[in-house]
N, C-alpha and C positions, 0 to 999 in steps of 0.2 A: 150266390147261386150254388146249389148243392152239386157236388161232384158225383159222377156216376161211379158205380162199383168198379168198372174197368179203369177209369181215370185214377181212382184212389189206389188201386192195385199197382198201376204203373208208377204213380208218384212214390210209392213205398219202394219199389225196385230201384228207381233212379236215386232216391235218397240213400238207400242201403249201399248202392254201388259207390257213391261219393264217400260215405262214412267208412266203409271197409277199405277203400283205397287210401284214405287219409289216416285212419287209426289202426288198420290191421284187424284181424279177426279178434285177437285178445282185447284190444283197446276199444273196439266197437261194442255198443250195447243197444238194447231196444229203445231206451229213452232217447238216446242221441238220434237214432234213426227216425223215431216218431216225431221229434222236434223238427228235424230237417224236412220231413215229408208233410208236416202240418196235420198229423192225425194223432189219435190217441194210441198208447201202447197196446190197449186191448184190440184195437183195429188190426194192428200188425199180427198179434197172436191169432186173431180170427182168420186172417188171410193166409198166414204162412207158418204159424206155430213158433218154434224156437229160433234162435239166432242161426244155428247151423243149417236148418231147413231154408231159412231166408237166404243165406249165403249160397246154397245150392241153387235156389231159384234165380238169383242174380247171375251166377255163372252160366246157367242154362240159357237165359235170355240173351246175355251178351254173346255167348257162343253161337246162338242161332243167328244173331244179327251179323256177326263176323262171317259165318258160313254163307249167308245170303250174298254178302259183298264178294266173297271169294269165288263163289260159283258164277257170279256175273262176270268177273274177270276171266275165269277159266273159259267162258264162252268165247273170249277173244283170243284164245291160244292160237298161235300160227301153225295150223295143221299143214298148210301148203306154203311154206316161206319162200319168198323171192330172194331174201338176204337173211340167212339163218341168224347170224349174230345180231344184226340190227333188229330183226323182228322179235327175237327172244329178249333183247334188251328193252324194247318198247313194252313187251308183255310184263317183264319183271318189274319195270318202273311203275306200271299200273297197279300191280300187286302190292308194291310197297306203299304207294300213295293212298290207295283206296282201302287196303286191309290192315296195314301196320301203322302208318302214320295218321291214325284217326283216334278219336277219343276211346272207342272200345278197344282197339289194339293196344293203346298205351295203358288202359286200365288193366287189361289182362297181364301185360308184361310186368307192371308194378305189383299186382297182386300175387303173381307167381314168385316174384322176388321176395315179397314179404312172407308168404305163407307156404310156398311150395315145399320147403325142406321140413318145416314143422308139422304140416298137415297134408302130406302128399295124397292121402285118400280122398280129400275134398276135390281134387282135380281129376279124378278118374273119368268122369263124364266129359270134361273138357278134352282130355287126351283122346278119348275114343270118338267123340262126336265132332271135335274140331280138327286139329292137325292130322289125326289119323285118316279121316275121310277126305280131306283136301289133298293130302299127299297121295292117297290111292287114286284119286281122280287125275292128278297131275301125272302120276306114273303111267296111267293108261294112254295119255297123250304123248308122253315120251316114247312109249312102246310103238305107237303108230309112226312117229318120226323115224325111229330106228328101222322099222319095217320098210319105210319108204326110202331108206338109204342115207338119211341126213345125219344120223348118229350111230355110234357103235356102243351098244349097251347090253351087258349080260343080264343085269337085274334092274328092271325099270323102277322098282321100289327104292333101291339104293340110290339110283340117279335122282329121283324126286327128292329124297331126303337131303342129298348133297346140294341140289339146286336151291332148296328152301334155306338151308343153313348158310350157304354162301350169300344168298340174297339178303338175309336178315342180319348178317354178322356185324355190320357197322351201325345198325339201327338200335339194337337193344341197349347198349351201354348209355348212349345219350338219353334215351327214353327213361332209363332207370333214374336219372337225375333231373327229369322234367324238361329236357331239352330236345330239340329236333334238328336234324340236319337241314341245311339250306337246300334249295332246289339244285344248286350246282354240286354240292357235296353228295346229295342223293343220286344224281345222275352219274357222277364219277364212281361212286360205290357200286352202283348197279352195273355199269359197264365192266368194271373190274370183276365182279361176281360172275357175269355171263362169260367173259373171256376165259376165266379160270375153269368154269364148268366145261366149256367147249374144248379146252386143252385136254381135259380128262375124257370127255365122252364124244367129242366131235369126230366125224368120219376122217380117218387118216388117208392122206393121198396115196394112191397106188404107185409103188416104185417099179420102174421098168429099167431095162439096161440103158435106155437113152437118158432117163433122168439121173441114173447113177453116174453116167459118164459126165453129165453136166455138173453134178455135185462134186465129182472128183476134180 
């Protein structure tokens, strides 16, 4: 059965993602990708041009898929929390499981490790369209929590970057070596990240003469 134009194009993207992740940009070539996709090298040139353009197409598609997952999780952000630490932990855990501990998230992490230093310009689109947009959307939600009195934040963008960095800190290193945290480890890491975030940005209790007397 003959594959459609769209199916061929998708098989090339999937094969290229696998080859780039396995071989890196320097080690990958059109012949390897064509063999993995089950198409001719000329088909790849017709669809995408050279290797660098194909790499860019892969990054754009993976970024789009990651963004779709991230925005779906952002829709579950606790705008009106009943227990701020618990609700933020549940949200952060969903972000980790759905956006980071998935094939696309692991692919991006490995590819950035392989090529980010040698070819930073190749990741410009990913930086602008991926983390940049997600962090801005998260910052807006933290700003609303601060306005409602749940957090004390001077700069929501800084708070969003800190939240993401804390939440991802224990995930990246195992992912680099092809390993994942267990569910128990991921929950413990997420709880620690949110607790640390709230120590920095959580609303501080108001001190009164009575509370100072009790403390004394």
